[in-house]
C-alpha positions as CSV (number, residue, x, y, z in Angstrom):
1,M,190.5,152.6,46.3
2,D,188.3,150.1,48.0
3,L,184.6,149.4,47.0
4,F,183.3,151.7,49.8
5,E,185.4,154.7,48.9
6,I,184.5,154.1,45.1
7,A,180.8,153.9,45.9
8,K,180.9,157.0,48.2
9,A,182.9,159.0,45.7
10,E,180.4,158.2,42.8
11,L,177.5,159.1,45.1
12,L,179.0,162.4,46.1
13,R,179.9,163.3,42.6
14,S,176.1,162.8,41.6
15,N,175.4,165.9,43.6
16,A,177.2,168.3,41.2
17,D,176.7,166.4,37.9
18,R,173.1,166.6,36.6
19,K,173.9,163.9,34.0
20,H,175.4,161.3,36.6
21,P,173.4,158.1,36.6
22,F,173.1,158.1,40.3
23,R,171.0,161.3,40.2
24,L,168.2,158.9,39.6
25,M,167.6,156.1,42.1
26,Y,165.2,153.2,42.4
27,L,163.4,153.3,45.7
28,S,161.7,150.1,47.2
29,T,158.9,150.4,49.8
30,F,156.3,148.1,51.3
31,G,152.7,148.5,50.2
32,E,150.2,145.9,49.5
33,Y,153.0,144.5,47.4
34,P,156.7,145.6,47.4
35,E,156.8,148.6,45.3
36,V,159.6,150.2,43.3
37,R,159.8,153.5,41.5
38,T,162.4,156.0,40.2
39,V,162.9,159.1,42.2
40,V,165.3,162.0,41.8
41,K,167.9,162.1,44.3
42,R,168.4,165.6,45.4
43,K,171.4,165.3,47.8
44,V,173.7,162.7,49.4
45,D,175.9,163.9,52.3
46,S,179.2,162.7,53.5
47,E,177.5,160.2,55.9
48,L,175.7,158.8,52.8
49,K,172.3,160.1,54.0
50,L,170.0,160.5,50.8
51,T,167.5,163.2,50.4
52,F,164.6,163.4,47.9
53,F,161.4,165.2,47.5
54,T,157.8,164.0,46.7
55,D,154.2,165.0,46.8
56,S,152.9,164.5,50.3
57,R,149.8,162.8,49.1
58,S,151.9,160.1,47.2
59,P,151.2,156.4,48.2
60,K,154.9,156.1,49.1
61,V,154.4,158.6,52.0
62,D,151.8,156.5,53.6
63,Q,153.9,153.4,53.0
64,L,156.8,155.0,54.7
65,R,154.9,156.1,57.8
66,E,153.8,152.4,58.1
67,H,157.1,150.8,57.2
68,P,160.2,153.3,57.2
69,K,162.7,150.6,56.2
70,V,163.6,150.9,52.4
71,S,166.0,149.8,49.9
72,V,167.6,152.0,47.2
73,L,169.3,150.8,43.9
74,F,171.8,152.8,42.0
75,Y,173.5,151.5,38.8
76,H,176.3,153.2,36.8
77,P,176.3,151.5,33.3
78,K,179.6,152.8,32.0
79,K,181.5,151.9,35.3
80,K,179.5,148.8,35.8
81,L,179.0,149.8,39.5
82,Q,175.8,148.7,41.4
83,I,175.0,150.0,44.9
84,R,172.2,148.7,47.0
85,L,171.5,150.9,50.1
86,Y,169.3,149.7,52.9
87,G,168.2,152.3,55.4
88,Q,165.5,154.0,57.5
89,A,163.4,156.7,55.8
90,Q,162.4,159.9,57.8
91,L,159.7,162.2,56.6
92,I,160.7,165.9,56.7
93,D,157.3,167.5,56.8
94,E,155.8,170.7,58.5
95,G,157.0,171.0,62.0
96,H,160.5,169.5,61.3
97,G,163.4,172.0,61.6
98,D,164.6,171.3,57.8
99,F,161.1,171.6,56.2
100,D,161.1,175.3,55.4
101,R,164.6,175.2,53.9
102,Y,163.6,172.3,51.6
103,L,160.3,173.8,50.7
104,Q,161.9,177.1,49.9
105,S,164.3,175.4,47.5
106,V,161.3,173.9,45.7
107,K,159.4,177.1,45.5
108,E,162.4,178.7,43.8
109,S,162.6,176.1,41.1
110,P,160.5,175.2,38.1
111,S,159.6,171.9,39.6
112,V,157.3,173.5,42.1
113,K,154.4,172.6,39.9
114,D,155.2,169.0,40.4
115,Y,153.6,169.5,43.9
116,T,150.6,171.5,43.0
117,T,148.4,169.0,41.1
118,I,144.8,169.1,42.3
119,Q,144.6,165.3,42.6
120,A,147.1,163.1,44.3
121,P,149.6,161.2,42.3
122,G,148.2,157.8,41.0
123,Q,144.6,158.8,41.2
124,T,142.4,158.3,38.2
125,L,142.0,161.6,36.3
126,S,138.7,163.4,37.1
127,E,136.7,165.1,34.3
128,E,138.2,168.5,35.5
129,S,141.6,167.2,35.1
130,E,141.0,165.7,31.7
131,A,139.7,169.1,30.7
132,G,143.1,170.7,31.7
133,A,142.5,171.7,35.3
134,L,145.5,169.8,36.6
135,F,147.2,172.3,38.9
136,G,146.0,174.4,41.9
137,D,147.6,176.8,44.3
138,E,148.3,174.6,47.3
139,I,151.8,172.9,47.5
140,H,151.8,169.3,48.6
141,F,155.3,168.7,49.5
142,V,157.5,166.5,51.7
143,A,161.1,165.9,51.8
144,I,162.4,162.4,52.7
145,E,165.8,161.4,54.1
146,I,167.0,158.0,54.1
147,H,169.7,157.1,56.8
148,P,171.7,154.3,55.6
149,A,172.4,151.1,57.6
150,R,174.0,148.9,54.9
151,L,175.5,149.1,51.5
152,D,176.0,146.2,49.1
153,V,178.4,147.3,46.4
154,L,179.1,145.3,43.3
155,Q,181.8,146.2,40.8
156,L,181.6,144.1,37.6
157,G,184.8,143.6,35.7
158,R,186.1,141.8,32.5
159,E,188.5,139.7,34.5
160,S,186.6,139.4,37.8
161,H,183.9,141.0,39.9
162,Q,184.2,142.3,43.4
163,R,181.3,142.6,45.9
164,S,181.2,143.7,49.6
165,L,178.6,144.4,52.1
166,F,179.3,147.4,54.4
167,M,177.3,147.6,57.7
168,R,177.1,150.9,59.6
169,E,178.1,150.5,63.3
170,K,177.8,153.9,65.0
171,D,180.2,156.1,63.0
172,N,182.0,153.2,61.4
173,W,181.5,151.0,58.3
174,I,182.3,147.3,58.7
175,Q,183.2,145.5,55.6
176,Q,182.3,142.0,54.8
177,E,183.5,140.6,51.5
178,L,180.9,138.6,49.4
179,V,180.9,136.3,46.6
180,P,179.8,138.4,43.5
């Protein structure tokens, strides 16, 4: 199997395996500084489009509105496989055709409370929050899809390493081998 097929297979496998290391991904956005955070990948499809959810008041949402280009890092420690994905983020909020479906899946899960905090993520705790009033009734939710443009795949090995860059051109991926 070539590096692209290995990377794709592991990404797709992470949809079904809750313990797969690719379930967590490291998302980089542009803010005042470049910002990196861990997010939970909800799905990757056969076209390698990634989906994750966040609080709609999160700073990353404003950053993505301003600069939708992102990079995502995956690392599988046992297989020594690193994937850096570069792409364009699209906010799936109210008015988008898929929003209600994503929102319903969150409403039916225990993670719904993650989107009901009274204060926005990253804000200083107010006196009310410190007293235990963290959650409200309103759901602050947005889904984000990342449409991939490039994949940089690195496979580390005892004997040698392999690395390739895959660039998306319409429905095809063009490979360029790189020095590891």
